[in-house]
C-alpha positions as CSV (number, residue, x, y, z in Angstrom):
1,K,-14.3,-62.4,85.4
2,Q,-16.4,-62.0,82.2
3,R,-19.5,-63.4,84.1
4,I,-18.9,-61.0,87.0
5,R,-18.6,-58.0,84.7
6,A,-21.6,-59.0,82.7
7,I,-23.7,-59.1,85.9
8,Y,-22.5,-55.7,87.0
9,D,-23.2,-54.3,83.5
10,T,-26.7,-55.7,83.5
11,E,-27.5,-54.5,87.0
12,F,-26.1,-50.9,86.6
13,S,-27.0,-50.3,83.0
14,G,-29.3,-47.3,82.5
15,L,-28.9,-45.9,86.1
16,P,-28.7,-42.1,86.2
17,G,-25.1,-41.0,86.5
18,V,-23.6,-44.5,86.0
19,G,-21.5,-45.4,83.0
20,L,-20.3,-48.8,82.1
21,F,-16.7,-49.7,81.1
22,P,-16.5,-49.7,77.3
23,A,-16.8,-53.0,75.5
24,P,-16.0,-52.5,71.8
25,P,-17.8,-55.0,69.5
26,W,-14.5,-55.9,67.7
27,A,-12.7,-57.2,70.8
28,E,-13.2,-59.4,73.8
29,G,-11.8,-58.0,77.0
30,A,-10.1,-60.0,79.8
31,C,-12.3,-58.1,82.4
32,W,-9.3,-57.9,84.6
33,F,-11.3,-55.5,86.8
34,S,-14.9,-54.4,86.9
35,G,-16.6,-51.2,87.9
36,V,-18.4,-48.1,86.8
37,T,-17.9,-44.5,86.1
38,L,-19.9,-42.0,88.1
39,A,-21.2,-38.5,87.3
40,P,-24.0,-36.4,88.8
41,P,-26.6,-37.2,89.9
42,A,-24.7,-40.2,91.2
43,P,-22.6,-39.7,94.4
44,A,-18.9,-39.1,94.0
45,P,-16.8,-42.2,93.9
46,E,-15.2,-41.3,97.3
47,R,-18.6,-41.3,98.9
48,L,-19.6,-44.6,97.3
49,R,-16.3,-46.2,98.4
50,Q,-17.1,-45.0,102.0
51,I,-20.6,-46.5,101.8
52,L,-19.2,-49.8,100.5
53,R,-16.5,-49.8,103.2
54,E,-19.1,-49.3,105.9
55,S,-20.8,-52.4,104.5
56,G,-17.6,-54.5,104.6
57,I,-17.0,-54.2,100.9
58,E,-13.8,-52.8,99.2
59,G,-14.3,-50.4,96.4
60,R,-11.1,-49.0,95.0
61,P,-10.1,-45.8,93.1
62,F,-8.8,-46.2,89.7
63,W,-5.1,-45.8,89.0
64,K,-3.8,-42.3,89.0
65,P,-2.5,-41.4,85.5
66,M,1.3,-41.4,85.2
67,H,1.6,-37.7,84.4
68,L,0.0,-36.9,87.8
69,Q,2.3,-39.1,89.9
70,P,5.2,-37.3,91.7
71,P,8.1,-38.7,89.6
72,Y,6.5,-37.5,86.4
73,Q,4.7,-34.3,87.3
74,D,7.4,-32.2,85.7
75,A,7.8,-34.3,82.6
76,P,6.9,-32.8,79.2
77,R,3.4,-33.7,78.1
78,T,0.3,-32.4,76.2
79,E,-3.0,-31.5,77.8
80,M,-4.9,-34.7,78.7
81,P,-8.4,-33.5,79.6
82,V,-10.1,-36.9,79.0
83,V,-7.9,-39.0,81.3
84,D,-7.8,-36.1,83.8
85,D,-11.6,-36.3,84.0
86,I,-12.2,-40.0,83.8
87,W,-9.8,-41.5,86.3
88,K,-11.4,-39.6,89.2
89,R,-14.8,-40.9,88.3
90,V,-14.0,-44.6,88.1
91,L,-15.2,-46.8,91.0
92,T,-13.7,-50.3,90.8
93,L,-15.8,-53.1,92.3
94,P,-15.0,-56.5,93.7
95,C,-14.3,-58.9,90.9
96,S,-12.1,-61.7,92.3
97,T,-12.6,-65.0,90.7
98,H,-13.5,-66.1,94.2
99,L,-16.4,-63.6,94.4
100,S,-19.6,-65.6,95.1
101,A,-22.9,-64.8,93.6
102,A,-24.2,-63.9,97.0
103,D,-21.3,-61.5,97.6
104,Q,-21.8,-59.9,94.2
105,A,-25.5,-59.5,94.9
106,K,-24.6,-57.7,98.2
107,V,-22.2,-55.3,96.3
108,I,-25.0,-54.6,93.8
109,A,-27.6,-54.0,96.5
110,V,-25.3,-51.6,98.4
111,V,-24.4,-49.6,95.3
112,K,-28.0,-49.4,94.1
113,E,-29.2,-48.3,97.6
114,A,-26.5,-45.6,97.6
115,L,-27.6,-44.4,94.2
116,S,-31.2,-44.1,95.2
């Protein structure tokens, strides 16, 4: 999982509108999932998921925050502008431990083509 994420990070680093998942220097993540955040000029995550799907690749949305889910919509809470913004911009990418190098290269190529 760490290798997969490192390859995604290397390939997508510095692309306009693409942000990498944070990796604080004081910790080592499990890399349970991999992906990117998107902002203009990059296409919206929904559009990128559609492009991936058309290429036979699954890209998933990030989890909807608890306070936006039906059972909790009326629960007391403070304003949460950061999470309200970020969750909609996350595109998770294939990162199964069974993901081959060739499959990951295809994911990267499709995403880069969509970003160009």
